C-alpha positions as CSV (number, residue, x, y, z in Angstrom):
1,M,-10.0,90.4,30.5
2,K,-8.6,90.8,27.4
3,T,-8.0,94.7,28.0
4,L,-5.9,93.9,31.1
5,R,-3.7,91.5,29.3
6,P,-1.7,94.3,27.1
7,V,-1.6,96.5,30.4
8,M,0.2,93.7,32.2
9,A,2.5,93.0,29.4
10,V,3.6,96.6,29.5
11,M,4.0,96.6,33.4
12,V,6.4,93.7,33.1
13,L,8.3,95.1,30.3
14,V,8.6,98.5,32.3
15,T,9.9,96.4,35.3
16,L,12.4,94.5,33.2
17,L,13.8,97.8,31.8
18,L,14.0,99.5,35.3
19,G,15.6,96.6,36.7
20,S,18.5,96.3,34.0
21,A,19.1,100.0,34.5
22,Q,20.1,99.9,38.4
23,P,24.0,100.8,38.8
24,A,26.4,97.9,39.7
25,A,27.2,97.5,43.6
26,A,30.2,99.5,44.7
27,A,33.3,97.3,45.6
28,T,34.2,96.9,49.4
29,V,37.1,99.4,50.7
30,T,39.4,98.1,53.2
31,V,41.4,100.3,55.9
32,T,44.4,98.9,57.7
33,V,46.2,100.5,60.9
34,T,49.9,100.0,59.5
35,S,51.7,101.5,62.6
36,G,53.2,99.0,65.2
37,S,52.2,98.8,68.7
38,P,53.4,101.5,71.3
39,A,56.2,101.1,73.6
40,T,55.3,98.9,76.7
41,P,56.1,98.6,79.8
42,V,56.9,102.3,80.4
43,T,57.8,104.0,84.1
44,A,55.6,106.1,85.9
45,Y,56.8,110.1,85.6
46,E,59.2,109.6,82.9
47,P,58.2,111.0,79.4
48,Y,56.8,108.6,77.1
49,P,58.4,107.7,73.7
50,T,55.9,109.5,71.3
51,H,54.0,106.9,69.0
52,T,52.2,107.9,65.7
53,F,49.4,105.6,64.5
54,T,49.2,105.3,60.8
55,A,46.7,103.6,58.3
56,S,46.7,102.4,54.6
57,G,43.6,101.9,52.2
58,G,40.7,103.9,51.7
59,T,41.0,107.8,51.3
60,A,43.5,110.0,53.2
61,P,43.4,112.0,55.4
62,Y,42.6,109.5,58.4
63,A,41.1,110.5,61.9
64,L,41.9,108.7,65.1
65,S,39.6,108.2,67.8
66,L,39.4,106.2,71.2
67,R,36.8,103.5,70.5
68,S,36.7,102.0,74.0
69,G,38.6,101.6,77.4
70,G,40.8,104.7,78.9
71,L,44.2,105.9,78.4
72,P,47.0,105.8,81.3
73,T,46.7,108.8,83.6
74,G,48.7,111.7,82.1
75,M,48.6,110.4,78.4
76,A,46.7,111.7,75.3
77,L,45.8,110.6,72.1
78,S,45.3,113.4,68.9
79,S,43.1,113.2,66.2
80,A,46.2,113.0,63.9
81,G,47.2,109.6,65.6
82,V,49.7,111.1,68.1
83,F,50.0,109.1,71.5
84,S,52.2,111.0,73.8
85,G,52.4,112.1,77.5
86,T,53.8,111.4,80.9
87,P,52.1,108.6,82.7
88,S,51.9,108.9,86.5
89,T,49.8,106.1,87.8
90,P,51.3,102.4,87.6
91,G,48.8,99.8,85.9
92,S,47.9,98.0,82.8
93,Y,45.8,100.0,80.4
94,T,44.0,98.6,77.5
95,F,41.9,100.5,75.1
96,G,40.6,100.4,71.6
97,I,41.3,103.0,68.6
98,R,39.4,103.5,65.3
99,M,41.2,105.0,62.2
100,T,38.6,106.5,59.9
101,D,39.5,107.6,56.3
102,A,37.9,110.7,54.3
103,D,35.0,108.5,53.0
104,G,34.0,107.0,56.7
105,E,35.6,104.0,56.0
106,F,37.6,102.7,59.1
107,A,40.0,100.3,61.0
108,E,40.2,99.2,64.7
109,Q,42.9,97.9,66.9
110,D,43.1,96.9,70.6
111,V,46.1,98.4,72.4
112,T,47.7,97.6,76.0
113,V,50.2,99.7,77.6
114,V,51.6,99.0,81.1
115,V,53.0,101.4,83.2
116,V,55.4,100.3,85.9
117,A,56.5,102.3,89.3
118,P,60.0,103.7,89.3
119,T,62.7,101.6,91.4
120,V,63.9,103.7,94.3
121,T,67.0,102.5,96.0
122,V,68.8,103.5,99.1
123,T,72.5,104.0,98.0
124,S,74.3,105.1,101.5
125,D,76.4,102.6,103.5
126,A,75.2,101.2,106.7
127,P,75.5,103.5,109.7
128,T,78.8,103.1,111.9
129,S,78.5,100.2,114.4
130,P,79.4,99.4,117.1
131,W,79.7,102.8,118.6
132,Y,80.2,103.7,122.2
133,A,77.9,105.2,124.9
134,G,78.3,108.8,125.9
135,Q,80.2,109.6,122.7
136,S,79.1,111.8,120.1
137,Y,78.0,109.7,117.1
138,P,79.9,110.3,113.6
139,T,77.1,111.7,111.6
140,H,75.4,109.6,108.9
141,T,73.4,111.0,106.1
142,F,71.0,108.1,104.0
143,T,70.7,108.8,100.2
144,A,68.6,107.5,97.5
145,S,68.6,107.2,93.7
146,G,65.5,106.4,91.3
147,G,62.6,107.9,91.0
148,A,62.3,111.9,91.3
149,A,64.3,113.8,93.9
150,P,64.1,115.2,96.6
151,Y,63.4,112.2,99.0
152,A,61.9,112.3,102.4
153,L,63.3,109.9,105.3
154,S,61.0,108.4,107.8
155,L,61.3,106.0,110.4
156,R,59.2,102.9,109.4
157,S,59.6,100.5,112.4
158,G,61.5,99.9,115.5
159,G,63.1,102.4,117.8
160,L,66.5,104.4,117.6
161,P,69.1,104.3,120.1
162,V,68.5,106.6,123.2
163,G,69.8,110.0,122.6
164,M,69.9,109.6,118.4
165,A,67.4,111.3,116.2
166,L,66.6,110.9,112.5
167,S,65.8,113.9,110.1
168,S,63.4,114.1,107.1
169,A,66.8,114.9,105.1
170,G,68.1,111.6,106.0
171,V,70.7,112.8,108.8
172,F,71.2,110.4,111.5
173,S,72.9,111.9,114.5
174,G,73.3,112.5,118.2
175,T,75.0,111.1,121.5
176,P,73.7,107.4,122.5
177,S,73.3,107.2,126.1
178,T,72.4,103.3,126.7
179,P,74.5,100.3,125.4
180,G,72.1,97.7,123.2
181,S,71.6,96.5,119.8
182,Y,69.0,98.8,118.1
183,T,67.2,97.4,115.0
184,F,64.8,100.1,112.9
185,G,63.2,100.2,109.8
186,I,63.5,103.4,107.3
187,R,61.7,104.5,104.3
188,M,63.1,106.9,101.5
189,T,60.2,108.3,99.8
190,D,60.6,110.3,96.5
191,E,58.6,113.3,95.5
192,N,56.0,111.2,93.8
193,G,55.3,108.9,96.6
194,F,57.5,105.9,95.3
195,F,59.9,104.6,98.1
196,A,62.4,102.1,99.2
197,E,62.8,100.7,102.4
198,Q,65.6,99.2,104.6
199,D,66.5,97.5,107.8
200,V,69.5,99.1,109.9
201,T,70.9,97.8,113.0
202,V,73.4,99.8,115.3
203,V,75.0,98.6,118.3
204,I,75.8,100.8,121.2
205,A,78.3,99.5,123.4
206,A,80.3,100.5,126.6
207,P,83.9,101.9,125.7
208,A,86.6,99.6,126.6
209,T,90.0,100.0,124.6
210,V,91.5,96.4,123.7
211,I,94.8,96.5,121.8
212,T,94.3,93.8,118.9
213,S,97.7,93.8,117.1
214,G,100.0,91.4,119.1
215,E,103.7,91.4,119.1
216,P,105.6,93.3,116.7
217,R,107.4,91.3,114.1
218,R,111.5,90.9,114.0
219,G,113.4,93.5,112.2
220,T,117.0,93.7,110.8
221,V,119.7,96.3,111.2
222,D,120.0,98.6,108.2
223,R,116.6,97.4,106.7
224,P,113.3,99.5,106.4
225,Y,110.9,98.4,109.2
226,S,107.1,98.8,109.5
227,F,104.5,97.4,111.8
228,R,101.2,98.6,112.7
229,F,99.7,98.4,116.2
230,T,95.7,98.1,116.2
231,A,93.1,98.5,118.9
232,E,89.3,98.8,119.3
233,G,86.7,99.3,121.8
234,D,86.8,103.1,121.7
235,S,86.8,106.2,119.4
236,D,89.5,108.1,118.5
237,I,92.3,105.8,119.7
238,E,95.8,107.2,119.6
239,F,99.0,105.1,120.2
240,A,102.3,106.2,121.8
241,V,105.1,104.7,123.9
242,A,104.4,104.6,127.6
243,S,107.6,103.2,129.0
244,G,110.9,101.9,127.5
245,L,112.6,103.0,124.5
246,L,112.2,101.9,120.9
247,P,115.3,100.9,118.7
248,E,117.5,103.6,117.4
249,G,115.9,104.8,114.1
250,L,112.1,103.7,114.5
251,T,109.2,106.0,115.3
252,L,105.7,105.4,116.6
253,A,102.9,107.3,115.1
254,R,99.7,108.5,116.8
255,D,98.0,106.1,114.2
256,G,100.1,103.1,115.4
257,L,102.4,102.8,112.6
258,L,106.0,101.7,114.1
259,S,108.3,102.5,111.2
260,G,111.8,103.3,110.3
261,T,115.3,101.7,109.7
262,P,116.8,100.3,112.9
263,G,120.5,101.1,113.3
264,V,121.5,98.8,116.5
265,A,120.7,94.8,116.8
266,G,119.3,93.5,120.1
267,T,115.9,92.9,121.9
268,F,114.3,96.1,122.7
269,A,111.3,96.3,125.2
270,F,108.7,98.9,125.5
271,T,105.0,99.6,126.6
272,V,102.6,100.6,124.0
273,R,99.6,102.8,125.2
274,A,96.4,103.1,123.2
275,A,93.9,105.8,124.4
276,G,90.6,106.5,123.3
277,T,88.0,108.9,124.2
278,A,86.9,107.5,127.5
279,T,89.2,104.6,128.0
280,S,92.8,103.4,127.3
281,A,94.8,100.3,127.3
282,T,98.6,99.2,127.5
283,Q,100.5,96.4,126.3
284,R,104.4,95.4,127.0
285,V,106.1,94.2,123.9
286,A,109.5,93.1,122.9
287,L,110.8,94.0,119.4
288,I,113.9,92.0,118.2
289,V,116.2,93.5,115.7
290,A,118.5,91.3,114.4
291,A,122.2,92.1,113.0
292,A,122.8,92.8,109.2
293,P,123.7,89.5,107.3
294,Q,127.5,89.5,106.7
295,S,128.6,89.6,102.9
296,P,130.3,86.4,102.0
297,T,133.9,86.7,101.2
298,P,134.6,85.6,97.6
299,S,137.1,82.3,97.8
300,P,140.1,82.6,95.3
301,T,139.8,80.5,92.4
302,P,142.5,77.9,92.3
303,T,144.9,78.1,89.4
304,T,146.0,74.6,87.9
305,P,149.8,74.7,88.0
306,T,151.7,74.4,84.8
307,P,154.0,71.3,85.0
308,S,157.7,72.4,85.1
309,P,160.0,70.9,82.8
310,T,162.1,67.8,84.1
311,D,165.2,68.8,85.5
312,P,168.1,67.2,83.9
313,T,170.4,65.3,86.3
314,A,173.5,67.0,87.1
315,T,176.7,65.2,85.6
316,P,180.2,66.2,87.2
317,T,182.7,67.5,84.5
318,P,185.4,65.1,84.0
319,I,188.9,66.1,85.1
320,D,191.6,66.1,82.4
321,P,194.8,64.5,83.7
322,T,197.0,66.9,81.7
323,P,199.2,68.7,84.3
324,S,199.3,71.8,82.3
325,E,195.3,72.2,83.0
326,T,194.9,74.4,85.9
327,A,191.5,75.9,85.3
328,T,188.8,75.4,87.7
329,A,185.7,73.8,86.3
330,P,183.0,76.1,85.6
331,S,180.0,75.6,87.7
332,P,176.8,74.6,85.4
333,T,174.7,77.6,84.5
334,P,171.0,77.2,84.5
335,S,169.2,77.6,81.1
336,P,168.1,81.2,80.4
337,S,164.2,79.9,80.6
338,R,165.1,78.9,84.3
339,A,167.0,81.9,85.1
340,S,164.3,84.0,84.3
341,G,161.9,82.2,86.2
342,A,159.5,81.6,83.2
343,W,159.1,77.9,83.4
344,L,157.5,78.4,87.1
345,P,153.8,78.0,87.7
346,V,152.3,81.5,88.0
347,T,150.6,80.7,91.6
348,G,151.7,83.8,93.7
349,S,155.1,84.7,95.3
350,N,154.2,83.0,98.5
351,S,153.0,79.6,96.8
352,T,154.1,76.3,98.5
353,L,154.9,74.8,95.3
354,V,157.2,77.6,94.1
355,L,159.2,77.5,97.3
356,L,159.6,73.7,97.0
357,L,160.8,73.9,93.6
358,L,163.2,76.7,94.6
359,S,164.4,74.2,97.5
360,V,164.8,71.5,95.1
361,L,166.9,73.5,92.6
362,A,169.0,75.0,95.4
363,F,169.8,71.4,96.8
364,S,171.0,70.1,93.3
365,V,173.2,73.2,92.6
366,G,174.7,72.8,96.0
367,G,175.4,69.1,95.4
368,I,177.1,69.7,92.1
369,L,179.1,72.3,93.5
370,L,180.1,69.9,96.4
371,V,181.3,67.0,93.9
372,L,183.2,69.4,91.8
373,T,185.0,70.6,95.0
374,Y,185.9,67.1,96.3
375,N,187.3,66.0,92.8
376,R,189.4,69.1,92.6
377,H,190.8,68.5,96.1
378,R,191.7,65.0,95.3
379,R,193.6,66.2,92.2
380,F,195.9,68.4,94.0
381,T,196.4,66.6,97.0
382,T,200.2,65.1,97.0
383,P,200.3,61.7,98.1
384,E,202.5,60.7,100.8
């Protein structure tokens, strides 16, 4: 027993020494994915905007691997971290990635990318409707946008008008034979199988031309005139004058436009004929053309007469009783202003006021001369 004690002591000592010689535990290394999430949603058959996964921490370089799930159809993931391609199948795709550094340390991330179908749209207008039985239909072409060309047209539901056809290139044509209302569905499918649908209604009617424009509006001499006759119920309708005469200066075009500049006033009755492919119609109309309005005659602006000076009262010249005086008394002479007429109001040579003033002046002068003559006669008459 005494022999074992030193041995056990040595073993304990060795154990303690070996334990103190163990290296310290290594620090934990953290690798982190630093890139953002890839673009989503994206459209099928459109190139994906390339995304690169990146990381930090640990020791570069890093290697990318797919940990779980599946990538969208048409997409790929490189070890360098590049996610790219052209997705082809719509859907929601969730997958896990792992970024591993040079020492084997790694980080993981779950990613979801949604792929949506492209939007295909029918872009053409609706086909012509109504149309008329027995007449060639104005060819219509269905068109589309979105997705990938070329597009294929197919009849999805319903039935076409009897005598009409629909081609895969989108052409709707033919000569309908049976009146009625036809509703059918079409489908425009792109190169990758994505499609758009549309319902179409075409009415086929029996042709019967009807004039719809009514009476033409009134016109005025020497003023531009325009009126359009309209009709419906048939195709390729043209207009003409069937009887009667249009006002001078007006013409009727095939498309129904009555236009020109009328030169004579009056009421003009005539018959308009509208002729379509299979039928026609007539209508008796009356067009009233009024005389050109008279230009108003400008009225003369009245001029306020200038007041004339007050005429002095004529006074007879006194007779000197001296026998030696034999001279005849002179007649009163009007003042220079009166003689020149400058004092008269300027209202025209035929003015009533001027004539009146001249009459008064003449009467006054005559009275003065009469008085002078009478006095002179009394002076030289010898009393009996």
